[in-house]
N, C-alpha and C positions, 0 to 999 in steps of 0.2 A: 217777810218780816227780817227774815235772815239776811236779805240782799241789803236792806235798810240799817241795820244792824254793821254788816258788813263796811258800805259805804262811811258810816257815821264813824267806826274803829281807823279805817283808812283815813279819813279828813282832819282827824284829831292826832294820830300820826304823822299827817303830814308838816302840822302845826309843831309839834315836837322837833322835829327833824329839822324845819324851816328855823326856829329860834335857835338852834343847837349853831347849825350852820353861820345866822348873820354873825355871833359870836365870835365861832373860829374865823370865820373872814375877817372880820376885825385884827383876830390877834395874826393873823395869817400875813395880813397887810404891814402890820405892826414889825413882824420880822424884817419884811421887806423896807422899811423904813429906817429900822437900824441898819441894815448895811449901808444904806447911802449915806446915813450921816458919816459911820464910823470910815466911810470911802474919804467924803468928803472933809473928815478931819484928819484924815490918812494914820487913820488907828487900824492897822490889818492883825492887831493879834486877836483879837477875836476873841477875848474872854470877858468873865465879868457881866457886865450888862449889854455889851457887843457880843455875847456867847448865843451863836446861830448856828454853827454847824453841827450838826449828828457826830460822834465820831466815826461813824463809817461813811462818813461821806464821801462823793464823790464828784469832780470837777473835773468835765470837758472846757475849755479856753478855747478861743474865735481862732486858735493856729493849731488846734487839734492837740496842745498836749492835756494827759490826763493825770490828775492827781486823786490817789485814792483811800484816802483817810484824815481825817482834820488837821493831824498835824502835818500833812504834806501840804495840804492847802495853806494851813497859814506861813508854812515856810516859803512857798511859792510868791505868796500874796505878799509878806514881807520885802523876799527879794527884789520883786519888781516894783513894790515900793516905795522903795532907793533910789529907783533908777528910773523910774517910767512915771507910777504913778500921781507921784508927788505932782507932778504939774501939770495936773489935770483934776476938773472936779467932774460929780454926774449929777445926771438927771433922769428918776427910771418913772416909769407909768404904765402900771399894771393894768391889762388889756382882760385879764380875765382869770379867775380863781374857781377851780372845779373840785369837788369832793368824792372822791372815788370809795371813801369810806368815813365815817367819825373819825379815826384818824392818821387819813393821806389824802393830802392837798396837792392840787396839780397848780402852777402857776405860771401864767404869761406875761412875759411883758417887754417893753422896749427899754432903752436908755440912750441916752446923747450925753458924750463924754465932749467933752469943751477942755481945749488943753490953753492954761490959763497962764504960761510963760515960755518962751520958747527952749528948745532942748533939743536934743541928734534926733527924735522921733517927730518934733513935729514945730508948729509956729502959733503963738498967741493967736486964739481966734479960731483957730482950727476946731473942727468938731467934728467927731465919729456917730455911729448911730450902730445899734447890736440889738439881738433880740433874744431873750431869756427864754429856758424852759427849766422851770423846778420844782423838785416834787418835795415837799415837807413832810414828814410826820410827826404826832402826837405822841406827848409823852411825861415823863411824870416830871420833867423842866420844860414845859408847855412843846411850842411849835420851833423844829429845828430842820433847818434842811438837809435833804437827805441826798441829793443828785441835782445838780447846776449844768446846766448847757449853754453857750454863749454863742452865738454866732454873728460875724460882723454882715451889718445891710450895705449891699454893693449899691448904693445911690445910681448909678448908671443903668442897673438892670430894674430899677423899681418903677420907670415908664410902663414897662412889658409887663408887668403882672396885670394875670387875668381877672384877680379877682380885688376890685379896690373899692 
C-alpha cells in the first residue's frame, strides 16, 4: 500500500512540475524572442519591454570580451551597435531549454547573422553562425538572462564533427 501511495504521489508531483515547466519554457523562449526583436530593430538599450538582463549578468562574446554586469553589457552592445551590429540582422533557433531548478534555466541556441549592407566588417549577403549558451534566473520581474556565452561556428570544421 505504501508503494502505491508513493507512486501516486510521485506521479502527481511530475504533473505539477511539468505544468509549471511548460509555462516557464514559454516564458524563457519569450525572453529570447525579445532579444531577437530588439537586435533586429537595433535597440540595444535593453530597457522597458526589452529588459532581459539581470543586473548582475555576465557576457562573454565570440572574441573573448567579458562584460560583468548589465551596465557594461548594454554599453558594449550599444557601442558595437553603432559600428557593426546596425548592418546585420539575426535569427535565433532555440535548440534546448533545461531547468536545473524552478528558477534556473539553461538554454542552448544557434544564431544566424546576415549582413544587410556592406560595411568594413562584411559584405551584403554574408552570414555568420554562432552558438549561444545562456543561463536565466526567474525572479520578481520574470525570467532574466544572468549569463550568456557566444561561440562563432567554424563552418570549415563543421564537416569533421563526429556528432551529426
